[in-house]
DRENPA-3360 file (N, C-alpha, C; in nm, 2 decimals, always signed):
BEGIN
1 = XXXXXXXX = +0.80/+0.20/-1.23/+0.76/+0.06/-1.26/+0.65/+0.03/-1.13 ~ +0.61/-0.06/-1.15/+0.49/-0.11/-1.01/+0.54/-0.20/-0.95 ~ +0.60/-0.16/-0.85/+0.65/-0.28/-0.76/+0.54/-0.29/-0.63 ~ +0.60/-0.38/-0.52/+0.49/-0.35/-0.45/+0.44/-0.21/-0.37 ~ +0.55/-0.12/-0.33/+0.48/-0.03/-0.28/+0.40/+0.09/-0.35 ~ +0.40/+0.02/-0.52/+0.33/+0.11/-0.62/+0.18/+0.07/-0.59 ~ +0.16/-0.08/-0.59/+0.02/-0.15/-0.58/-0.03/-0.13/-0.47 ~ +0.10/-0.10/-0.34/-0.01/-0.09/-0.22/-0.10/+0.08/-0.22;
9 = XXXXXXXX = -0.01/+0.15/-0.27/-0.08/+0.31/-0.29/-0.19/+0.28/-0.41 ~ -0.20/+0.21/-0.49/-0.29/+0.21/-0.62/-0.44/+0.15/-0.50 ~ -0.40/+0.01/-0.48/-0.52/-0.04/-0.39/-0.58/+0.10/-0.30 ~ -0.49/+0.16/-0.23/-0.53/+0.24/-0.13/-0.60/+0.38/-0.19 ~ -0.57/+0.38/-0.32/-0.69/+0.49/-0.39/-0.79/+0.45/-0.45 ~ -0.80/+0.35/-0.47/-0.92/+0.22/-0.51/-1.07/+0.23/-0.43 ~ -0.98/+0.17/-0.30/-1.05/+0.13/-0.19/-1.19/+0.21/-0.14 ~ -1.13/+0.33/-0.16/-1.26/+0.43/-0.08/-1.36/+0.44/-0.17;
17 = XXXXXXXX = -1.36/+0.43/-0.27/-1.40/+0.41/-0.43/-1.52/+0.32/-0.45 ~ -1.43/+0.20/-0.43/-1.51/+0.05/-0.46/-1.56/-0.03/-0.32 ~ -1.48/-0.01/-0.26/-1.51/-0.10/-0.14/-1.61/-0.10/-0.07 ~ -1.70/-0.16/-0.03/-1.86/-0.18/+0.03/-1.96/-0.11/-0.09 ~ -1.92/-0.07/-0.19/-2.03/-0.03/-0.31/-2.07/-0.13/-0.42 ~ -2.19/-0.13/-0.47/-2.18/-0.24/-0.60/-2.21/-0.22/-0.72 ~ -2.19/-0.29/-0.79/-2.10/-0.32/-0.92/-2.23/-0.23/-1.00 ~ -2.19/-0.15/-1.05/-2.26/-0.09/-1.18/-2.25/-0.21/-1.32;
25 = XXXXXXXX = -2.17/-0.17/-1.38/-2.13/-0.22/-1.48/-1.97/-0.29/-1.46 ~ -1.92/-0.40/-1.53/-1.81/-0.46/-1.55/-1.78/-0.50/-1.66 ~ -1.68/-0.43/-1.74/-1.60/-0.51/-1.84/-1.46/-0.60/-1.85 ~ -1.46/-0.66/-1.95/-1.30/-0.71/-1.93/-1.36/-0.78/-2.09 ~ -1.29/-0.73/-2.20/-1.27/-0.76/-2.32/-1.22/-0.90/-2.38 ~ -1.11/-0.90/-2.26/-1.04/-0.99/-2.33/-1.05/-1.11/-2.25 ~ -1.13/-1.10/-2.15/-1.17/-1.24/-2.03/-1.26/-1.35/-2.14 ~ -1.26/-1.46/-2.08/-1.40/-1.57/-2.11/-1.48/-1.56/-2.00;
33 = XXXXXXXX = -1.41/-1.54/-1.90/-1.50/-1.59/-1.79/-1.63/-1.47/-1.77 ~ -1.73/-1.47/-1.75/-1.83/-1.42/-1.70/-1.81/-1.34/-1.57 ~ -1.81/-1.20/-1.57/-1.76/-1.11/-1.48/-1.87/-1.04/-1.36 ~ -1.89/-1.02/-1.25/-2.01/-1.01/-1.14/-2.07/-0.89/-1.23 ~ -2.21/-0.95/-1.18/-2.32/-0.87/-1.25/-2.38/-0.80/-1.16 ~ -2.44/-0.67/-1.25/-2.48/-0.52/-1.16/-2.57/-0.59/-1.05 ~ -2.51/-0.49/-0.97/-2.56/-0.52/-0.84/-2.48/-0.61/-0.76 ~ -2.37/-0.62/-0.77/-2.30/-0.74/-0.67/-2.21/-0.67/-0.61;
41 = XXXXXXXX = -2.19/-0.69/-0.49/-2.11/-0.62/-0.44/-2.01/-0.63/-0.44 ~ -1.91/-0.53/-0.38/-1.77/-0.51/-0.38/-1.70/-0.51/-0.27 ~ -1.64/-0.63/-0.22/-1.64/-0.62/-0.08/-1.51/-0.57/-0.06 ~ -1.40/-0.61/-0.14/-1.30/-0.55/-0.09/-1.21/-0.52/-0.20 ~ -1.09/-0.43/-0.17/-0.97/-0.42/-0.28/-0.83/-0.42/-0.21 ~ -0.76/-0.53/-0.21/-0.65/-0.58/-0.14/-0.49/-0.59/-0.26 ~ -0.38/-0.50/-0.18/-0.26/-0.52/-0.23/-0.19/-0.69/-0.22 ~ -0.15/-0.73/-0.26/-0.11/-0.84/-0.27/+0.05/-0.87/-0.34;
49 = XXXXXXXX = +0.12/-0.83/-0.27/+0.32/-0.78/-0.32/+0.25/-0.69/-0.46 ~ +0.27/-0.78/-0.59/+0.27/-0.68/-0.70/+0.14/-0.72/-0.78 ~ +0.08/-0.80/-0.73/-0.09/-0.83/-0.79/-0.21/-0.72/-0.71 ~ -0.26/-0.73/-0.75/-0.40/-0.60/-0.72/-0.51/-0.67/-0.72 ~ -0.59/-0.70/-0.61/-0.70/-0.82/-0.58/-0.86/-0.71/-0.55 ~ -0.95/-0.77/-0.65/-1.07/-0.71/-0.60/-1.18/-0.82/-0.60 ~ -1.23/-0.84/-0.48/-1.31/-0.91/-0.42/-1.45/-0.88/-0.45 ~ -1.54/-0.95/-0.50/-1.67/-0.97/-0.58/-1.79/-1.05/-0.43;
57 = XXXXXXXX = -1.85/-1.00/-0.45/-1.97/-1.11/-0.35/-2.01/-1.22/-0.40 ~ -2.00/-1.22/-0.49/-2.05/-1.35/-0.57/-1.91/-1.48/-0.56 ~ -1.84/-1.44/-0.48/-1.74/-1.56/-0.48/-1.60/-1.52/-0.56 ~ -1.57/-1.39/-0.65/-1.52/-1.41/-0.80/-1.41/-1.29/-0.71 ~ -1.30/-1.30/-0.74/-1.20/-1.21/-0.75/-1.12/-1.17/-0.90 ~ -1.12/-1.02/-0.87/-1.02/-0.98/-0.99/-0.88/-0.92/-0.97 ~ -0.82/-1.04/-1.03/-0.69/-1.02/-1.01/-0.58/-0.98/-1.12 ~ -0.53/-0.87/-1.09/-0.43/-0.78/-1.16/-0.30/-0.80/-1.19;
65 = XXXXXXXX = -0.21/-0.81/-1.29/-0.06/-0.77/-1.22/-0.01/-0.65/-1.33 ~ +0.04/-0.57/-1.29/+0.01/-0.42/-1.36/+0.17/-0.51/-1.50 ~ +0.28/-0.55/-1.43/+0.43/-0.59/-1.49/+0.48/-0.46/-1.54 ~ +0.54/-0.41/-1.66/+0.58/-0.28/-1.69/+0.45/-0.18/-1.75 ~ +0.39/-0.27/-1.80/+0.28/-0.14/-1.90/+0.17/-0.14/-1.85 ~ +0.11/-0.18/-1.73/+0.00/-0.18/-1.68/-0.04/-0.02/-1.63 ~ -0.16/+0.01/-1.56/-0.16/+0.10/-1.52/-0.36/+0.10/-1.42 ~ -0.36/+0.14/-1.32/-0.49/+0.17/-1.28/-0.55/+0.31/-1.28;
73 = XXXXXXXX = -0.66/+0.37/-1.35/-0.70/+0.48/-1.35/-0.84/+0.49/-1.27 ~ -0.85/+0.60/-1.20/-1.01/+0.63/-1.11/-1.05/+0.77/-1.19 ~ -1.20/+0.76/-1.25/-1.25/+0.87/-1.29/-1.41/+0.84/-1.25 ~ -1.44/+0.98/-1.24/-1.59/+1.03/-1.23/-1.67/+0.99/-1.32 ~ -1.80/+0.90/-1.33/-1.85/+0.85/-1.45/-1.90/+1.00/-1.55 ~ -1.87/+0.94/-1.64/-1.88/+1.07/-1.76/-1.73/+1.12/-1.77 ~ -1.67/+1.12/-1.68/-1.52/+1.20/-1.71/-1.44/+1.12/-1.83 ~ -1.38/+1.22/-1.90/-1.28/+1.18/-2.00/-1.17/+1.10/-1.98;
81 = XXXXXXXX = -1.13/+1.02/-2.03/-1.01/+0.93/-1.99/-0.92/+0.95/-2.09 ~ -0.77/+0.95/-1.96/-0.64/+1.00/-2.01/-0.57/+0.90/-2.08 ~ -0.64/+0.81/-2.12/-0.60/+0.67/-2.24/-0.69/+0.62/-2.32 ~ -0.64/+0.57/-2.46/-0.77/+0.54/-2.53/-0.83/+0.40/-2.51 ~ -0.96/+0.42/-2.46/-1.03/+0.29/-2.45/-1.02/+0.16/-2.51 ~ -0.92/+0.20/-2.64/-0.90/+0.01/-2.67/-0.77/-0.03/-2.55 ~ -0.70/+0.03/-2.47/-0.61/-0.03/-2.37/-0.70/-0.05/-2.28 ~ -0.79/-0.05/-2.23/-0.89/-0.13/-2.14/-0.89/-0.24/-2.13;
89 = XXXXXXXX = -0.83/-0.28/-2.01/-0.81/-0.43/-1.97/-0.93/-0.49/-1.92 ~ -0.98/-0.38/-1.82/-1.12/-0.38/-1.71/-1.14/-0.28/-1.70 ~ -1.28/-0.27/-1.68/-1.35/-0.13/-1.63/-1.49/-0.17/-1.56 ~ -1.49/-0.08/-1.42/-1.53/-0.12/-1.32/-1.61/-0.02/-1.29 ~ -1.75/-0.02/-1.30/-1.81/+0.11/-1.22/-1.90/+0.07/-1.13 ~ -1.88/+0.18/-1.02/-1.96/+0.13/-0.90/-2.05/+0.24/-0.85 ~ -2.14/+0.17/-0.79/-2.26/+0.27/-0.70/-2.17/+0.40/-0.68 ~ -2.06/+0.41/-0.61/-2.02/+0.58/-0.58/-2.01/+0.63/-0.64;
97 = XXXXXXXX = -2.05/+0.57/-0.77/-2.03/+0.71/-0.89/-1.88/+0.74/-0.96 ~ -1.80/+0.63/-0.94/-1.63/+0.61/-0.96/-1.66/+0.51/-1.06 ~ -1.51/+0.54/-1.16/-1.50/+0.42/-1.23/-1.36/+0.39/-1.22 ~ -1.34/+0.27/-1.21/-1.17/+0.25/-1.22/-1.12/+0.14/-1.37 ~ -1.06/+0.18/-1.41/-1.00/+0.11/-1.54/-0.84/+0.06/-1.52 ~ -0.86/-0.06/-1.59/-0.74/-0.13/-1.58/-0.68/-0.09/-1.71 ~ -0.54/-0.03/-1.75/-0.51/+0.00/-1.88/-0.39/-0.08/-1.92 ~ -0.39/-0.18/-1.99/-0.27/-0.22/-2.06/-0.19/-0.33/-1.99;
105 = XXXXXXXX = -0.25/-0.39/-1.87/-0.22/-0.47/-1.80/-0.21/-0.61/-1.86 ~ -0.07/-0.67/-1.87/-0.08/-0.81/-1.94/-0.14/-0.90/-1.89 ~ -0.18/-0.91/-1.74/-0.25/-1.01/-1.65/-0.36/-0.97/-1.61 ~ -0.50/-0.97/-1.66/-0.60/-0.96/-1.59/-0.69/-1.08/-1.60 ~ -0.74/-1.14/-1.48/-0.75/-1.28/-1.43/-0.91/-1.28/-1.37 ~ -1.04/-1.33/-1.35/-1.17/-1.33/-1.29/-1.18/-1.46/-1.21 ~ -1.07/-1.50/-1.10/-1.11/-1.65/-1.01/-1.19/-1.67/-0.94 ~ -1.25/-1.76/-0.94/-1.38/-1.83/-0.81/-1.30/-1.91/-0.71;
113 = XXXXXXXX = -1.19/-1.95/-0.71/-1.14/-2.02/-0.61/-1.01/-2.00/-0.58 ~ -0.91/-2.02/-0.50/-0.77/-2.03/-0.49/-0.71/-1.92/-0.48 ~ -0.81/-1.80/-0.44/-0.71/-1.68/-0.44/-0.59/-1.62/-0.40 ~ -0.52/-1.60/-0.49/-0.40/-1.58/-0.49/-0.32/-1.73/-0.39 ~ -0.37/-1.82/-0.39/-0.26/-1.95/-0.29/-0.16/-1.93/-0.38 ~ -0.11/-1.90/-0.46/+0.02/-1.93/-0.53/+0.14/-1.81/-0.49 ~ +0.07/-1.71/-0.42/+0.15/-1.63/-0.40/+0.22/-1.66/-0.27 ~ +0.38/-1.64/-0.25/+0.41/-1.60/-0.10/+0.40/-1.51/-0.05;
121 = XXXXXXXX = +0.45/-1.50/+0.11/+0.36/-1.40/+0.21/+0.43/-1.27/+0.13 ~ +0.29/-1.16/+0.16/+0.34/-1.04/+0.13/+0.43/-0.95/+0.19 ~ +0.53/-0.87/+0.12/+0.64/-0.80/+0.25/+0.59/-0.66/+0.27 ~ +0.49/-0.66/+0.18/+0.41/-0.49/+0.21/+0.32/-0.51/+0.32 ~ +0.31/-0.61/+0.38/+0.23/-0.63/+0.48/+0.26/-0.61/+0.59 ~ +0.21/-0.56/+0.72/+0.26/-0.48/+0.87/+0.36/-0.61/+0.92 ~ +0.27/-0.73/+0.90/+0.36/-0.83/+1.01/+0.37/-0.98/+0.90 ~ +0.43/-0.96/+0.79/+0.42/-1.09/+0.72/+0.46/-1.21/+0.77;
129 = XXXXXXXX = +0.48/-1.32/+0.72/+0.53/-1.44/+0.79/+0.65/-1.47/+0.74 ~ +0.73/-1.35/+0.77/+0.91/-1.40/+0.75/+0.98/-1.57/+0.73 ~ +0.91/-1.60/+0.83/+0.98/-1.71/+0.82/+0.94/-1.83/+0.72 ~ +0.80/-1.81/+0.68/+0.77/-1.87/+0.55/+0.80/-1.85/+0.45 ~ +0.84/-1.73/+0.42/+0.89/-1.64/+0.32/+1.05/-1.73/+0.31 ~ +1.13/-1.75/+0.40/+1.25/-1.77/+0.42/+1.24/-1.97/+0.38 ~ +1.14/-2.02/+0.42/+1.14/-2.18/+0.39/+1.08/-2.16/+0.24 ~ +1.03/-2.04/+0.19/+0.97/-2.09/+0.03/+1.09/-2.11/-0.05;
137 = XXXXXXXX = +1.18/-2.02/+0.00/+1.39/-2.04/-0.08/+1.38/-2.17/-0.16 ~ +1.34/-2.31/-0.06/+1.40/-2.42/-0.12/+1.33/-2.43/-0.24 ~ +1.21/-2.37/-0.29/+1.12/-2.40/-0.40/+1.17/-2.36/-0.53 ~ +1.32/-2.27/-0.50/+1.37/-2.27/-0.62/+1.44/-2.38/-0.69 ~ +1.41/-2.32/-0.80/+1.52/-2.44/-0.89/+1.68/-2.45/-0.84 ~ +1.71/-2.53/-0.83/+1.92/-2.52/-0.81/+1.97/-2.48/-0.91 ~ +2.06/-2.38/-0.90/+2.15/-2.30/-1.01/+2.09/-2.19/-1.04 ~ +1.98/-2.15/-1.00/+1.89/-2.02/-1.05/+1.95/-1.87/-0.94;
145 = XXXXXXXX = +1.98/-1.80/-1.01/+2.10/-1.68/-0.92/+1.95/-1.59/-0.82 ~ +2.02/-1.59/-0.69/+1.93/-1.52/-0.62/+1.90/-1.36/-0.66 ~ +1.96/-1.31/-0.78/+1.86/-1.20/-0.86/+1.75/-1.27/-0.89 ~ +1.73/-1.38/-0.95/+1.57/-1.40/-1.00/+1.49/-1.46/-0.93 ~ +1.52/-1.50/-0.80/+1.48/-1.56/-0.67/+1.39/-1.45/-0.65 ~ +1.48/-1.35/-0.61/+1.41/-1.26/-0.56/+1.25/-1.16/-0.61 ~ +1.25/-1.19/-0.78/+1.13/-1.17/-0.82/+1.03/-1.24/-0.84 ~ +1.04/-1.40/-0.78/+0.95/-1.49/-0.81/+0.88/-1.45/-0.69;
153 = XXXXXXXX = +0.78/-1.40/-0.72/+0.66/-1.38/-0.61/+0.56/-1.55/-0.54 ~ +0.64/-1.61/-0.63/+0.56/-1.75/-0.54/+0.65/-1.77/-0.42 ~ +0.74/-1.70/-0.42/+0.86/-1.75/-0.29/+0.82/-1.61/-0.17 ~ +0.80/-1.46/-0.21/+0.78/-1.38/-0.11/+0.75/-1.23/-0.26 ~ +0.66/-1.22/-0.21/+0.60/-1.09/-0.28/+0.57/-0.95/-0.26 ~ +0.63/-0.88/-0.35/+0.66/-0.73/-0.37/+0.79/-0.69/-0.42 ~ +0.84/-0.79/-0.44/+0.99/-0.70/-0.49/+1.00/-0.71/-0.62 ~ +1.05/-0.60/-0.72/+1.06/-0.57/-0.84/+1.19/-0.58/-0.86;
161 = XXXXXXXX = +1.21/-0.51/-0.97/+1.35/-0.49/-1.01/+1.42/-0.37/-0.94 ~ +1.38/-0.29/-0.86/+1.38/-0.17/-0.81/+1.49/-0.21/-0.68 ~ +1.37/-0.27/-0.60/+1.38/-0.32/-0.49/+1.49/-0.43/-0.48 ~ +1.49/-0.56/-0.60/+1.62/-0.66/-0.57/+1.71/-0.62/-0.61 ~ +1.74/-0.52/-0.69/+1.94/-0.46/-0.67/+1.89/-0.37/-0.54 ~ +1.84/-0.28/-0.48/+1.85/-0.23/-0.36/+1.86/-0.33/-0.25 ~ +1.78/-0.41/-0.19/+1.82/-0.53/-0.11/+1.94/-0.59/-0.15 ~ +1.98/-0.66/-0.25/+2.07/-0.72/-0.26/+2.20/-0.63/-0.23;
169 = XXXXXXXX = +2.25/-0.47/-0.25/+2.35/-0.41/-0.22/+2.34/-0.38/-0.09 ~ +2.24/-0.34/+0.01/+2.19/-0.35/+0.14/+2.25/-0.46/+0.19 ~ +2.26/-0.60/+0.15/+2.28/-0.68/+0.23/+2.41/-0.72/+0.21 ~ +2.51/-0.69/+0.07/+2.60/-0.71/+0.01/+2.63/-0.83/-0.04 ~ +2.54/-0.85/-0.11/+2.56/-0.99/-0.19/+2.51/-0.96/-0.32 ~ +2.63/-1.08/-0.40/+2.61/-1.08/-0.55/+2.49/-1.10/-0.58 ~ +2.44/-1.04/-0.70/+2.32/-1.10/-0.75/+2.31/-1.26/-0.84 ~ +2.45/-1.28/-0.87/+2.48/-1.38/-0.94/+2.49/-1.53/-0.82;
177 = XXXXXXXX = +2.46/-1.46/-0.72/+2.50/-1.59/-0.63/+2.39/-1.73/-0.60 ~ +2.39/-1.82/-0.65/+2.34/-1.91/-0.66/+2.22/-1.94/-0.55 ~ +2.13/-2.00/-0.57/+2.01/-2.01/-0.44/+2.07/-2.10/-0.34 ~ +2.10/-2.23/-0.39/+2.18/-2.34/-0.26/+2.30/-2.28/-0.22 ~ +2.36/-2.19/-0.25/+2.48/-2.11/-0.21/+2.45/-2.02/-0.12 ~ +2.34/-1.98/-0.06/+2.28/-1.92/+0.02/+2.26/-1.96/+0.19 ~ +2.33/-1.89/+0.26/+2.34/-1.94/+0.41/+2.17/-1.93/+0.46 ~ +2.11/-1.97/+0.57/+2.00/-1.94/+0.62/+2.00/-1.82/+0.65;
185 = XXXXXXXX = +2.09/-1.77/+0.68/+2.10/-1.63/+0.79/+2.06/-1.50/+0.67 ~ +2.20/-1.54/+0.54/+2.17/-1.45/+0.42/+2.00/-1.44/+0.41 ~ +1.90/-1.54/+0.34/+1.81/-1.58/+0.31/+1.74/-1.49/+0.41 ~ +1.75/-1.49/+0.57/+1.64/-1.41/+0.65/+1.72/-1.29/+0.64 ~ +1.79/-1.28/+0.63/+1.82/-1.08/+0.60/+1.79/-1.08/+0.46 ~ +1.78/-1.12/+0.35/+1.69/-1.09/+0.23/+1.55/-1.03/+0.25 ~ +1.48/-1.15/+0.33/+1.35/-1.13/+0.36/+1.34/-0.99/+0.46 ~ +1.41/-0.97/+0.57/+1.39/-0.86/+0.63/+1.40/-0.73/+0.59;
193 = XXXXXXXX = +1.51/-0.74/+0.49/+1.58/-0.64/+0.45/+1.48/-0.58/+0.33 ~ +1.44/-0.67/+0.26/+1.27/-0.66/+0.13/+1.18/-0.60/+0.21 ~ +1.12/-0.64/+0.33/+1.05/-0.62/+0.43/+1.03/-0.46/+0.48 ~ +1.14/-0.48/+0.52/+1.17/-0.29/+0.61/+1.21/-0.18/+0.46 ~ +1.26/-0.21/+0.35/+1.26/-0.10/+0.25/+1.10/-0.10/+0.18 ~ +1.04/-0.19/+0.15/+0.89/-0.20/+0.15/+0.84/-0.08/+0.20 ~ +0.83/-0.13/+0.33/+0.76/-0.10/+0.42/+0.72/+0.10/+0.42 ~ +0.93/+0.14/+0.43/+0.95/+0.24/+0.45/+0.92/+0.35/+0.34;
201 = XXXXXXXX = +0.87/+0.26/+0.23/+0.82/+0.34/+0.08/+0.69/+0.37/+0.08 ~ +0.57/+0.32/+0.13/+0.45/+0.29/+0.13/+0.38/+0.42/+0.06 ~ +0.45/+0.51/+0.18/+0.40/+0.64/+0.20/+0.46/+0.76/+0.10 ~ +0.53/+0.75/+0.05/+0.63/+0.81/-0.05/+0.59/+0.83/-0.17 ~ +0.62/+0.94/-0.19/+0.65/+0.95/-0.34/+0.74/+0.90/-0.44 ~ +0.88/+0.92/-0.40/+0.98/+0.88/-0.43/+1.06/+0.77/-0.37 ~ +1.11/+0.64/-0.45/+1.17/+0.56/-0.37/+1.28/+0.62/-0.28 ~ +1.32/+0.56/-0.15/+1.41/+0.60/-0.13/+1.46/+0.49/-0.04;
209 = XXXXXXXX = +1.58/+0.44/-0.08/+1.65/+0.32/+0.02/+1.75/+0.37/+0.13 ~ +1.82/+0.49/+0.03/+1.93/+0.54/+0.12/+1.93/+0.69/+0.12 ~ +2.00/+0.83/+0.23/+1.98/+0.94/+0.23/+1.97/+1.00/+0.11 ~ +2.05/+0.94/-0.01/+2.07/+1.00/-0.12/+1.99/+0.98/-0.19 ~ +1.90/+0.90/-0.18/+1.77/+0.83/-0.28/+1.79/+0.66/-0.31 ~ +1.83/+0.64/-0.42/+1.83/+0.51/-0.42/+2.01/+0.45/-0.48 ~ +2.09/+0.36/-0.37/+2.19/+0.33/-0.35/+2.28/+0.26/-0.52 ~ +2.20/+0.22/-0.59/+2.25/+0.12/-0.71/+2.20/+0.14/-0.85;
217 = XXXXXXXX = +2.01/+0.10/-0.80/+1.94/+0.15/-0.94/+1.92/+0.22/-1.03 ~ +1.96/+0.21/-1.15/+1.96/+0.32/-1.23/+2.10/+0.41/-1.23 ~ +2.24/+0.36/-1.16/+2.32/+0.42/-1.16/+2.45/+0.38/-1.22 ~ +2.45/+0.28/-1.32/+2.52/+0.21/-1.39/+2.64/+0.33/-1.42 ~ +2.76/+0.30/-1.38/+2.87/+0.36/-1.44/+2.91/+0.49/-1.31 ~ +2.86/+0.49/-1.24/+2.87/+0.57/-1.11/+2.92/+0.49/-1.00 ~ +2.98/+0.58/-0.89/+3.04/+0.55/-0.80/+2.93/+0.49/-0.71 ~ +3.02/+0.36/-0.63/+2.92/+0.30/-0.51/+2.93/+0.42/-0.43;
225 = XXXXXXXX = +2.80/+0.43/-0.36/+2.80/+0.50/-0.22/+2.83/+0.45/-0.12 ~ +2.88/+0.31/-0.15/+2.93/+0.23/-0.01/+3.09/+0.25/-0.04 ~ +3.13/+0.22/-0.10/+3.27/+0.18/-0.17/+3.38/+0.26/-0.24 ~ +3.33/+0.35/-0.36/+3.34/+0.37/-0.47/+3.36/+0.30/-0.60 ~ +3.34/+0.21/-0.61/+3.34/+0.12/-0.70/+3.25/+0.17/-0.79 ~ +3.28/+0.12/-0.97/+3.15/+0.18/-1.04/+3.05/+0.07/-1.01 ~ +2.91/+0.13/-1.03/+2.80/+0.01/-1.00/+2.79/-0.03/-1.19 ~ +2.73/-0.16/-1.17/+2.76/-0.24/-1.30/+2.61/-0.28/-1.33;
233 = XXXXXXXX = +2.57/-0.28/-1.45/+2.40/-0.34/-1.47/+2.47/-0.47/-1.55 ~ +2.35/-0.54/-1.51/+2.32/-0.70/-1.56/+2.22/-0.71/-1.65 ~ +2.18/-0.83/-1.71/+2.09/-0.89/-1.70/+2.09/-1.02/-1.69 ~ +1.94/-1.03/-1.62/+1.94/-1.18/-1.55/+1.82/-1.26/-1.55 ~ +1.82/-1.38/-1.58/+1.68/-1.44/-1.60/+1.63/-1.44/-1.75 ~ +1.53/-1.50/-1.78/+1.50/-1.53/-1.95/+1.45/-1.42/-1.98 ~ +1.37/-1.33/-1.86/+1.31/-1.21/-1.91/+1.42/-1.13/-1.94 ~ +1.57/-1.13/-1.90/+1.63/-1.03/-1.94/+1.61/-0.91/-1.82;
241 = XXXXXXXX = +1.61/-0.96/-1.70/+1.54/-0.82/-1.64/+1.69/-0.77/-1.55 ~ +1.69/-0.59/-1.61/+1.80/-0.56/-1.49/+1.83/-0.60/-1.37 ~ +1.97/-0.56/-1.36/+2.01/-0.56/-1.24/+2.13/-0.49/-1.21 ~ +2.12/-0.36/-1.12/+2.22/-0.33/-1.07/+2.33/-0.34/-0.96 ~ +2.44/-0.37/-0.99/+2.49/-0.44/-0.84/+2.65/-0.30/-0.86 ~ +2.73/-0.32/-0.71/+2.87/-0.33/-0.71/+2.93/-0.43/-0.70 ~ +3.05/-0.44/-0.79/+3.13/-0.56/-0.77/+3.27/-0.58/-0.65 ~ +3.23/-0.41/-0.62/+3.32/-0.43/-0.50/+3.29/-0.41/-0.37;
249 = XXXXXXXX = +3.15/-0.41/-0.35/+3.11/-0.44/-0.20/+2.97/-0.58/-0.20 ~ +2.99/-0.61/-0.31/+2.87/-0.73/-0.33/+2.92/-0.87/-0.35 ~ +2.91/-0.95/-0.24/+2.99/-1.07/-0.31/+2.96/-1.18/-0.28 ~ +3.01/-1.28/-0.31/+2.94/-1.43/-0.32/+2.95/-1.42/-0.12 ~ +2.90/-1.54/-0.13/+2.89/-1.60/+0.02/+3.01/-1.69/+0.03 ~ +3.08/-1.63/+0.13/+3.23/-1.68/+0.21/+3.34/-1.58/+0.15 ~ +3.32/-1.51/+0.06/+3.44/-1.42/+0.00/+3.45/-1.29/+0.08 ~ +3.54/-1.26/+0.11/+3.61/-1.15/+0.20/+3.64/-1.02/+0.09;
257 = XXXX = +3.64/-0.88/+0.12/+3.72/-0.83/+0.02/+3.86/-0.81/+0.08 ~ +3.91/-0.78/-0.03/+4.11/-0.81/+0.01/+4.09/-0.70/+0.11 ~ +4.08/-0.61/+0.11/+4.11/-0.47/+0.20/+4.06/-0.46/+0.35 ~ +3.96/-0.63/+0.34/+3.90/-0.65/+0.53/+4.00/-0.71/+0.59;
% end
C-alpha cells in the first residue's frame, strides 16, 4: 500500500522523465480547474509524505494522494497502457517522450497557491523539523487515539497503516492511548522512530522494520517477535483502518508489565 516510502520512490522514478521538461499534453478529466498549457515548464516532482506534487512554471501544482487504490505509471509515447484509460485521473505527456499517468487516485487536485501548507513535516526527508512535528500533536482532538493521530498527515506526513503499527510496536505503546495521555518524550520517540523506519526503507523493495521483516503488521494471531504474545488486529477511526499490535508489550503510558 502506498505510504511515504512508496511515494518517495514514485517521485524518484517520475522525476528524470518529467522535471525540466515541458508539457506536451495534460488531461485530468474530473477536474474543473484548467491545467497547464502545452509548453509550460515542469519545474519539479516531489514527494511530501503520502502526497506526490508536480510543480509547473505557471504557478500550479498537481497534488495527488493515492490512498489505497491509486498508482502512477510511466510509459513511452505510443506504448500500450497496462490499465484501462477510463481509470486515468491525470495524464501528463512531457517533451522527453514520456507519459506519466495517475490511475484511480481518489485525491487529484490542481492548486495555484498554498502548496501543501496543510501538511506537517515530511518524515521521509533527510532532516525534517522533528520539533515542529512533536508540537503538532497538540492539534489533535482530545480523546483521539494515537493510532489515528499517526495517520493524520497534518501533524507529520509519511506514516500509513504499516508504519503506524510498526512504530507503535517499536516504541512499546498501545495504539488506543489517548493523545492527551502522551508524555512529551513519548511523542518525540514516535516522531523519531517514524523518521528512522521510513528513511531506512526508501531504497528497499520489501519493507523491513525488524531483521525478520515486519514486527506486527499483517501478523494477527502470530506470536510477537519480542514477547511471544499473540498479535491482535483492531480497527480504528471513522475509516476503520487496521492496526496490528501486541497486548503483551505495547502498554498504556505509566503501565508496566507484570513481569517487569
